Every structure is written in structure tokens, then in C-alpha cells.
N, C-alpha and C positions, 0 to 999 in steps of 0.2 A: 426484360433482359434475360438471356439464356443463363441457366445455372452453370457454375464452374464445374470442371471435372471432379474436383474434390467434393463439392456439394452433391453432385450426382452419385458419386461412389458412396458417400455417407447415407444418402437416401436409400440406395439399394441395400446397403449393409443393415441399416436399422429396420427396414421393411422385412428383410429375410429373417432377422432375429425375432422380430415380433411374430411373424408367421410360425417360426419354429416353436416358440414357447406356447403360442396359442394352440398348436397341434398337440402338444403334450397335454394341455388342459382338455382338449376335445377327446383325447383318448382315455383320460383317467377320470374326469369329473362325472360322466354318466354312471360309472360303476360306484363311485364314492357316494354320489347323491342318492342313488336308488337304495343303497344299503342304509343310509341315514334315515330314509323314509320308512323302509320296511323293518329294519333291525338295528335300531340306534346303538344297542350294546355291542354290536359287531364292528363298530367303527375302527377299533384298533387293528382288527384282523384285515379289514379292507385296506387300511393305510399301509399295512405290511405287504400288501400284494401289488401296490401301485408300480413299483419298479419293474415287476415281471409282466405287466400288461403288454401285450404285443405292440411293439413299435416305440414304447416309451423310452427304454434304455438307449436304443440307437439314436433317437432324436435328441435325448438329453446330452449324450456325449458330444454330438456334433454342435449343438447350439451353445452349450456352455464352453466348449473348447474354442469356439469362434470368438468368445469374449476376450481371448488373449490378444486379438487384434486391437482392442481398445487401449492396451498399453502402447502398442505401436502408434496408434492415432495420437496419443498424448505426446509421445517422443518426437514425432515428426511435425507436430503442430497442427494437425487436422482439427483438433478440438483443444479447448483451453483447460482440460482437466489436469490436476496436478499429477505428475508422473508417479511419484512415490505412493501417494494415496491410492491411485488407480491400480498400481501393481499389487499393493497389499490387499485390496478388496477382491480383485480378480484372483490373485494367488490363493487366498483362503478358500474360494469356491473350487479352484482346481484341485486342491488337496482333498477336499471333501468328495469331489468327483472321483479322484483316484481311489480313495478309500472304498467308496461304494461299488466301484466297478471291479475291485480286486478282493472284496470280502463278501462271500455268499451270505454270511450271517447278518451283515449290516443291511443287506438288501431286503430281508424278510422280517424286519422289525418296524413297528409303527412309525418311528422317526424318519425312516427313508421316505415314506409317502408324505409325511408332514413337510420334510425339506423340499421335495420335488414340487409339491403343490404351492408351497410358500414362494419358492423361487419363481415359478411360472406366473403366479398372480401378481407378483411385483414387477416382473420383467415385461409382461404384455403392455401394461399402460406406460411403462417407462420408455420402451422403444417406440410405442405409438406416439407418445409425447414428442420424442425427437423427430419423428417423421413429420408431424404437423409443424414443428418449429422450423424445419428445413423448408417446408412448402410455403409457409406463411411469412417466414423471415422474422418472426417475433415470437419467441418462446413464452413471453410473459403474458401478453394480452390477446394474442390472436389464436392461440390454440383453443380448441373446444373446451368449455369449462369442465365438462364431465371428465375428460382426459386429464386436464390440469389438476382437478381435485383428486382423482385417483392417484396420480403421480406423486402428489405431496401429502397423501393421507393414509394410504394403505400400509405404509411402513410401520405405523403405530401398532398394528396387529401382526403383520406378516414378518417384520424383522425379528421379534421375539420368537414366533413360531418357527421361522427358518433357522434361527440360531439354535433353538432347542433340537430341531431335527438334525442339524449338523453335528451337535455334540453327541447325540445318540449314535450317529454313524461312526464317529471317531471311537467312542467307547466300545461299540460292538466289534469294530475292526480290531481293537486292541485285545479282544478275547478270541478272535477267530484264528485258528491254526493255519488256515489257508493263506490268510493275509500275512501273518507273522513269518511264515516259512516261504514266502514268495521268492526270496533270493537265497534260500538254504537255511537249514536249522541253525547254523552258526551265527546268522544275523537276526534271529528271532527277537532277542532282547533289544537289539538296536532298533528294529522296526516298531517294537512296543513303545519304547520311549520317544521315538520319532512321532508316532501318531498321538501319543498322550501329551506331547508338547503343546499341541494346538488348543485343547481345552484350557490349558494353563494361561495361554496368552489371550484367550477369549474373555477371561475374567476382567482384565482392565480394558480390553479393546472394544467389547460390545457396547458398554454404556457410552463411550466416546462416539462411536458410529451413530448410535440412536440420537444422542444429543445434537450431533452435527446435522442430522436430517431435520430435527425439530427447528433448529436455527434456519436451515434452508427453507423450510415450509413457511416460517414466519416472514422471511424476507420476500419470498415469492408472492405470498398473498398480499403483503404490503404494497408491492409494486403493481400487482394486477388491479387492486382496488384503490390505487392512489387517485386522489381527486384530479380532475382535469386542470391543467394549468390555467391561471387567470388570464384575462386579456393582456397582451404585451404592454408593458409600461417601463419607461426608463431605458437603460442600456440593454440592448438585445441583439442577438444575431440577426442578420438580414433575412427577410422572407423570400422563399423561392416561389416560382410560379405555381407549385403544388400547394402552397399555403403553409409549409412547415419551415422550421428554422434550424437546419442541421449545422453542426459545428465542424464537420470534416472539411467541406469545401472552403470554409473561411480559414481554417488552420493551414490548409495547403496554400491558399492565396497569400497569407501573411508570410509564411516561411519562404515561399518562392520569390516574393517581392524582396525579402531581405537578402536572399542569395543572389538575385538578379543584379543587385548593385555592384557585385564583384565578379559574377560568373553566370552569364545568361544561359549557357548550355546546361549547367547544373540545375538552374532554376526550372528549366523545362522538365527535367527528370522528376522534380517534386510534383508538378502538375499531372504528370503521367502515372504517378504511383497509384496502383489499383488497390493495394492492401494497406491503406494509410494507418489503420488501427494497429497493425503489427509490423508495418514496414517503415515507420517514421524515423526510427533510431538512426539508420544510416544517413539520412538527410541532416540530422542534427550533427553527426560526426563531420560530414562534409562541410557544413556551415562553419563550425568552429575551426576546422582546418583552414578554411579560406580566411577567417578572421585573423589567424596567426600570421598570415603573410606580411602584414604591415599594420601599424596603428591606424592608418587611414582606412584600410579595409575593415578593421574591427568596428570602427565608428560608422562607416558607410552601411554595413549590414544592420547595425542597431537602428540607425535613423530611418532606413528604408522600411524595416519591419514595423516599427511603431507608426510611421506615416501611413502605411497600408491599413493597419488596424483602425486608426482613427477615421479613415475614409470608408471602410467597408462596414463597420458596425453602425447600427442605427440607434437613435434615441427617440423614444416615444414619450411626448409630454403628457401632462394630466388631461389634456383635451383630446388625446389620441392622435395628435399631429406628429408625423415622423420626419426626422432629418438625420443627416449623418452625425456621428458622434463629434466629429470635428466641428461641424456647424453649431451643435448644441453647446459645446464648451467655449466657442468664440463669443457667444451671446452672454449678456449679464442677466442673471435670474431676477425676476420681479418678486419672487417669494423670498421671505426673510425668516431667519431663525431668531429667537430670543436667546439670551445667554444665561446659563445657569452656572452657579459657582458654589463650591463648598470648601471650607478650610478645615483641615484635620485638627483634632483636639489633643493628639498625643504630644508628648514632650519632644524636644529637639532630637533629630535623627542622629544615630551613631555613625560617625564618619569613618566607617571601616567596612571593607569588603568581607562578607561572610557567605560561604557556599555550603549548602546542605549536601552531605554525601554519605550514603550508607548509614544513616542514623546519627551522624555526627554533624556538628556545625564547625566547619573549618575556617580559620582565619590566621593571619600573621604567618609565622614560620611553619606551622602545621600545614597551612594551605600551600605554601611554596614547596614544601616537601612532596605533597601529593601531586602538584603540578609537574614537578621533576619526574615523578614516577610515571605519570601519563605520557610525558614526552619520551622518556626512555623506552617505555613499552610500545609506543607508536600510536597510542589512542588519539593523540592530538599532535598537531604540527608545532615545532619549536617556536614559531612566531606567535602562535596562540598562547603558548606558555609564557612567553615574554610579556605579552599584553596583560595577562592575568596578574603576573607578578609585578608588573608596572603599577597596577591598581593598589596592590598591597604596599608598595614602596612610596606611593604618592597618595596618601589619604585625602589630599585636597581634591583629587578627582572625584571623590565620593560626595563632595559638597554640591548638591544639586538644587540648592535653594533658589538659585538664580537661573536655572535651566527650565526651558519650556519644551515638553515632549508632546507632540501630536501623535496619538496612537490610533491608527486606522484599523479597527478591530480590537478595541481595548480589552475585551473580555476573552481574547484568544488564549488557549491553554499554553501556547508557546511564546506568548508576548511577555514583555517586561513589566507589566502593570504593577504586580505585587512588589517587585524589587524597587521600582521607582518610587512608589508611595512610601515604602519603608525607609527610603533614603531622603525623604522630604522634597521630592521633585514637584514641579508644577506640571500636572498632566492635563492635556486637552483630549478628552476621551470622545472617540467617535465609534458608535456601535448601534446596532438595530434598536428601533423603538419598541422594545419588549420590556414590560414592567419587571419581569424576573431578572433580566440582565442588569437593570439599573438599581434594583434593590441590592444586589450583590456589590456592584461597583461603588455605589454611594456609601454603603456600610463600611467597606474597606477604607474609602477615602476619609470618612468622618473619624475613624479610629487610627489614623496615621498622622505623621508629622508633616505631610505634604498637603497639596491643594489640588482640586479637580475642577476643570471648566468643561462645560458640555452644552450642546445645542438643545433647545427646548421649543415646543410648539406654542407655549404661552409664557407670560411673565412669571418668573419664579415666585414672586410675591403673591400671585393669585392662587398658589397651591396651599391649601389649608392644612394638609397632612402629608405624611410620607407617601401614602398610596397615590395621591394625586400627583406628587412630584415624580414618582416612578413612571406613572402612566404618561406624563407630559414630556419625558426626556427621550433623547435619542433621535436617530434619523436613518435613512436608507441610502447606502452608497450607490445602489443601482438606479433608483428613481429620483434621487435628489443630488446627483453629483455636482451640477453647476452651483446649486444653492449652498452645498457644503463648502465648495471651493471659495465662493464669494464670502461666506461667513468667516472662514479662516484667514483669507487675505486681509480682511479689515480688523481682525482680532489682535489686541495687544500691539499696536503699532510700535515699531522700534525694537521689539524683542526678537531674539534669535531663536528660531524654531528648529527642532529636530523632528523630522516627520518619519514615523515608522510604519511600514506596511505589514500588518500581521493578520489581516482577515483571510480566512480560508473557507472554501466551500467545495463540495464534491463535483466532479465531472466538468461539464461545460460552464457551470456557474463560476467555477474558479477562474476561468478566462475572463469572464465578465467583471468579476470583482477586482481582478488584478488590473484590468484596463481602467476601471473607475478610479482605483487608487493611483494609478499612474498619472491620470489627468490632474489629480490634486497635487501629487508630488512634483510634476513638471512645473505647474504654475507657481507653487510655493518656492521651489528652488530657484526659479528664474526671477520672480517678482519680489520675494522676501529673502532671497539668498539663504534659504533653509538648507540645513544638512539633511541627508537622507539615510534611513536605516532599513536594512532588509535582513531576513533570516534565509539564507540559502539552504537548500536541501542537499543531503549527501547523495541522493538518487538523481543526479544530474551529470552533465558532462563538464568537467572542470580542468583548467590548467593546474598542474601540480609541480612541486619542486623536483629537481633531479634526485635529491636524497630520498624522497617518497617513492619515486619510480624504482630506484635501486633496492630499496627495502622490500618493495612488492616482489621484485625478481628473486630476492633471497628467500622470502617466504614461499614462493612458488617452487623453488628447488627442494624445499623440505616437504611441503604438502603433496606435491605431485608424485612423491615416492611412497606415500602412505597407502596401505592396502585399501582402506575405506574409500579414499579419494579416487584411486584407480578403478575400483568397482563401480562407483557412482558415475564417473566420467564415461566408462565403457558402456554401461547399460543405458545411459541417456544419449549415447552417440554424440557426445560433446556438447549437448544442450546445457547440461549442468557442469559447474566448476570450470568456467571459462577463464583463461589467463587474464589477470587484471592489467598488467603492464602492457601498454600499447607501444608500438614503435614511435619514436619521437617524430614530430613534424619539423622538417628542416626548411628554414626560410632564410632570406637575406639577413634577417635580424638575429639569426641563431637557431638553436634547437628548442622546441617547446614540447613539454611532456604533458600528456593528458590522461585522465582516468574516465572511463565510460561507466558512470554509476547509474545510468538511466534504467529504471524499472519499467519494462514493457507493460506489466500489469497495471501500472498507474495511468497509462494511456497518454495519447498526444495532447489532450487538453491540459493535463497537469504540467506536462513538459513545456507547453507554450506559455502557460501562465507564469511559470518560473523564469522562462527565457525572456519575457517582456520586462521582468524586474531586472534581469541582467543588463538588458539593453539600456534601460533608464539609468542604471547605476553608472555605466561607463560614459554615457552622454553627459549626465549631470557633473560627474567628476571632471570631464574635459572642459566644462564651462566654469569651473572654479568652486564647486560645492564639495564639502567633505562628505564622503559616502562610506558608511559602514555596512559592508555586505559580506558577511562571513558565513561559512558553512557550519550549520548546527549538527549535532549528533543524532543518530536514530534514537528516538525517545519513546518510552513506554507510556504514552498518553492514553487516556480512556478511549478516545476515538479509534486508536490503533489496536489496542489490546482487546477490545470487544469483538474484534474479528479473531476467532480462535486460531486460524491458520497463521496469522501474523504473530499472535502471542506465542504459539509453539515455535515458530521460526526464531523469534527474539530469544527464546530460552536456549536454542541450540547454536546461535551464531557465534558466541564467544569461543567455541571450539576452534574457529578460524582466527588465529592471532593476527593482529592485535585488537580484535573487535571488543567493544564494550557498549552495552545498551544503557543509556542514561535515564534516570528518573526525571520527571518533568521539573521538579524543583531544582535539581542540579543543572539541567539544561538552561532554565531561565536565568539562574544566577551567573553561570559562566559566560553565557552569550551577552548578558548585560555588562559584565566586566570588560569583555572585548569591545563592546560598543563604547564604553567610557574611555577606553584606551584610544580608540580611533578618534574620538572627539577632542582629546587632549594632547596626544603624542604627535608632534610634528613629523616624526619619522614613520608614522603609520602609512600603510599602503593606501588607506582611504583618503589621505590628505593629498590634494591635487599638486602640492609642491614636491611630493616624493616622486622621483623619476621611475617609470616603469617601461620596460621594453615593448610591452603591448598592453592596451587598456584592460584586456581580459585577465591580466595578472593580478588585478585587484582581488580576485577570488582565490588566488594562490596562497595568500597570506592570511594569518589569523584564523586558520581553519581548525575547528574543534569537531572533526568529522567522525569521531568514534572508532577510527581504525580502518575505515573502508578504503582509504587511499593506499595504505601499505599492506593490505591483505593480499593473499596470493591470488584470489579469484574475484571476478566482477560481482558486485553486490546482487545483481539480478540473477546470478547463476548459483547462489548458495542457499536459496530458500528451501527447496525440496530436501537437500542434504541436511539442513539445519533442523527441519521438522523431524526427519528420520533420527537424527542424533537425540532430539528431545525424547522421542518415544523409546529409543534404546535405553536412555537413562532411566526412564520411568519403569521399563521392564527389566532393568538390570538385575534385581534380586531373582526374578524368575529365570532369566537367561543363565545366571551363575549356577543356580541349582541344576538346571537342565544340562549345562555343560559338564558339571561335575559328574552327574549321573551317566552322561554319554561317555565320558572318559573311563569311568569305572566299568561300564558295560563293554567298551571296546577292548580294554585291557583283559577282561575276562574272556572275551570272544577269541582273542589272539593268544591266550594262554599265559599272559603275564601275571595273572592272579590265580 
């Protein structure tokens, strides 16, 4: 297939830059190398001469100035680089380039050559790496190893030497009368403090940049040398004639099938989408808008989407025999689990809702006061506040001794396992057959007032010690889906189950595990009349209340006038800080308000996995099941904050009111409380007896979204600005000092002092 115009342009751009930096090396290295061989003690003098080698300065100016295009590439979406980070990295280079080209003294000191050579030796393999990535289509595994290794290894030496060279250029320019008086003697002091500002910000910035590259190197090598996947088994994407199992065609098929149920022309647009990875969001918006037209349309989309998923996904059994997932789930498994059970030894559970929050344990009136503060600020929706306060006012809802909760992904960081065990619930735990997982779960269960039931490979009585018990416990949602479903169907006849889907995996695996959980939820809700529980993500497309929509508009009026927001929006050409409030969708049933919280970076697989849960939620509710499906807040889990970019963004997001990032223990407790309300309050939106104008309105109520519904800007458009805010706050002491000095210098220059 012929490369696109964008790919062709990037190939030419990266090739030209690679050649430019290589030419600088070709001009300068022979002189430096010969000096090292003949007169090692003269290395400082020869480095001082590099800038003035014929052709070096001219080439340096052209090739480094061309890097400004990389900011443009990020802004227009040619590459996935963060705009702010790219601008900061390129900008610091441009400042150093300006200093060396306008300061004769900085040109003839050893740091100039050190900087130029370090830049060149970093950039040649970097651009060459990009060239091979564009040619092969796989930056991780198909680029030549030597280029890959150089790209992710040379920085360990060349970043420190390059930074050292840049600092010497700044310092030399600060002493150079030619540089200081470039715009007249009256601005000499201003030029001095301008150029000295950069060594100050390099102090906190340089370690961050190096640590970021260390993390990138670790991830890149991990991906390159990842073990080849095992032979397919269990629930898998279908195989193409090429032998691979891509997720993109299947995602497009499922979404197009869902939309085709109500709008065939729009479904064709999905199939024709060429840039699915970054172009999927508009199809989600169209799909939800179509669902808003009538309750029948909402259910038709959901049923058609899930039907297609069951028919296109494959299930490979232990003998290697393949069938559709629909066929596999229609058959009864011949394999059986044994049942394990432990009863906790703790005293009776306290029948009281307690929520950990900022180092305190809130309950009773103190908790209700905090809930009111959240509602007033806009962090949570009023219906979520009423649900939490309902649990405070009805302590009987906290009596879980007769409740049975099936947790698919019991060990999940966002799941309610800890809360349920502390309240004495009967938990049926489904999680991977990994001893370390079951060691943790069983220890918690034994020290709680609750009980835990779990699948086992052997009779529990045959385990002679805890190690054997841990090793024999658990199952695999991918490979044993029919077996798990059969075990649960026959477990505890007559008991009412609440089935929660909490398992999470990255990428395409998330789609697979969501479909596996869906098959179990479907059969338990239809055959055992089980209630269903989901945690919705705030980074999705949701129906919201008119009040949330109007609050978002009010915040937009305020923030759109802030200088910081104006600058970010202008320089990103509207890519950052996009208006959150969308025009309402007008239908025969009235107006529906939506918020597009989808994060493009999370990808279409994540969006599809969560959308399938939405579909099952509204279908099960339409058939009479109680469904608790509420939006959880952005939460600082370990899996999220180990990504430094997300961690930085989370630190900066509260600038945009009414955002608040929740701690995992707070999220677990509040979402569990809303779940208990849904199960007990007949007025809950999750109760099928409660009238809704559209099935998708189930996600409109009970939302503890962390403020993203009422924020001025879409959640996917504030990431870069939030990171920048974080760094501004970190550098605030330095910026304050620099600003004070600049003010004093300006006052003196203009005669006020």
C-alpha cells in the first residue's frame, strides 16, 4: 500500500534532518579525532574551534531551526508527541542556538563544541530511527537493532554533555558585551537576566528530562524483547488470512453493526474510516446521538453491537479447536471447578458507611457535610450525593451478611473487594490463577467479618498448607469463560447475586476481558435474575443533566477569558482547551445533553470495551435486572501514576474547577456506597421500575465524575495544559525570583530607579 502524503512528508523531513546532523559530524569529527590522537591535552582548544569550522555554523542554524517544525507536527497531529513537552525541548535548543549565534565569546569556548557534537550524535540516530520506523511501520521491533540501541542509549552520556555545553554557552553569552548590547546598552541588564534565567530552570528540568528518557528506554526494550505470544487459546480476535489477529477491523465491524441497526448510511462511514486509531471518536458521538432518538433506538444499537461481537470473536478450546464465541457460550463445558470457601474470623461488621478522605475517616454528619461540599463545588452530581447520604441515613443498607457479590476481577484496584469484606459481605471472587493474587485475597478474607467463595482446580481439603491453597485457586476469564459461567450458574441456588465487572487489561486485551465478563453477566442476569454492577469511566461519552451542561458553560465563560487559557488555546490552534459543553441533541423525546470525555490517547479498544458494558447495562435493565452503572472519578491508582505524564497532569488538573482527583481508597468507598444505594433504593435510576426517557440516562445519575462534567473544557484537551501548570508550580520559586529581578532591571533601565 502506498504511503500517505503525511508519511511521505515525515520521511523526507526526518531524512533531511538526519543528513544535516550527519554533515555537521562529518565536518567536525575528523578535526576533533585527529587532535585527540596527536595532542590529547589540546581537546579543549579544538572543541572551542568546532563552531568556526567552515560550514558547521550555517548547517547548525538550518537543521536546528528546522526542528521548530516538530512543534507544528505535534499541533496538527502528524505525530503523537505532547505539544507542550515538544515545545519546551525544542525551545530550549533554539535559545541556545540564538545565544551562540549572537555571542562571539560563546562560540570560542570548549562548551560550544561539546554542545554541537552532543546534539549531532544524539540527533543522527534519533532521526534515522524515525526514518526506519516510517519505512517498516514498526518502531519497536522492525528498526535495525543498532539504530534502536543508539536511539535509546546514547542519551545516558550525550544528554549530560549536551546540557553542560548549553550551560557554558549561556554563561559565556552572559559575559559577552556583544550579546548583552545586541539591542542597545539600555537593555544590557535585561539581556543578562534573560539568558541567565535558563541555567536556573535547567536545574530542576534536566533531571526530569533524563529520567523520562530512562523510562522510555526501559519501556522500549521491554516491548522489543517481549516474548512471542503463546498459541491462541480461549477468547481471541479472529485470524486474518495473513495469520495475525488485529483489533482494528473487529472494532470497526462491531461499531458499524451497532449503528447499522438504526442508520445504515452512517454505519458505512465507520467501515470507510481510514484513521480508526485517531478518528473513532466522531463515530462514537454519532452513535450516541442516534441512540438518543428513542428508547427503541438505544436498545437496538446495544443489541446489534453485542450480537456482532459474539459472532465475530473466536473461542479456541484446550484442544486447539476454534468456534465463534457465540457457539462456545451456547455449549455446556465438560470441565468443572471445585469450590473453595473461607469464613472470616473478625468480629461482626460495623453497619456504618465510612469513607477515607485526605487522611480522615468520614462517617455520619461529617460525611454528609463533605458530600454537600462536593456537590456544591461540582465534583459530583447531586444524585450521587443523595445516594451516599442515603447510605448514611439507612444503616441497614450496610448489612451485607445476606448479600452475595460476584466480583469478576476481585483483585482490581478500583473494585469494592476491601469495602465488601469489611462490611461482612459474601464475596464470590473470580481472578487469575496466580498464587500471589490469592495469597492477598485469602489473607484479607480470613481477617474480615465476611466470607469468600472461589473456584479451585482441586478439592480444598486436599491442600495441606496455604501455599498449596494459593496455587490451586483461581481461573482465567479468557480461556475458561464457559466453565466459569457454568460454575456460577450452579453455585448457591436460590441466592440473589450481584455481579460486578471490574477486571481491566491494557489495549486489545481489555476488549477480550470485557466480552468474557459480558457473557457471564448476560447469563447470570437472565438465568439467575442477578443484578449487575459496573464502574463507568469519566473518559467516555455520557448523557448528562441540563444543570451540569449549564455549569460547564458558566465555567467556560470564566476560563476562556484567562490569559493562560487564551495562550494555550491559541498556540495549540484549538487542539487544547476545547469547549466541554456540546449542543444538545434534540429528539421527539426532548433534548439530551452530552459530554464527550473520550480520551483519544486511550484508544478505540478501551472505548469499545467500556461501550460493551454500557450496552449490557441498558439491555439487562430493560429485561428487569437492577443495574448499578455509575461514573467513577479520575483516581490516582498506581497503574496510572506510574506514568509520569499522567501523574503530572493529575497534579495540574484541579486548576480547572471543579476537578478533583480521588485517592483509590476514597473512590472504592464512594462507588461502593452508590452501588448499595442502587441495590436498595427503589427510586434509583438503576432500578428498572424507575422511568427514564432514554435507557442511556442510567449513566446520567449517580455520577461521581470528579468534576469533568461541569469543567469548562473537554477532559482530553486539558492534559498538556495541566502538565504545564504542574511544572509552573514546581518552578514557581525560580520564576518569582526571576520576575522580581526583571522588574527591577526594567525599572532601572527606564529610569524609575
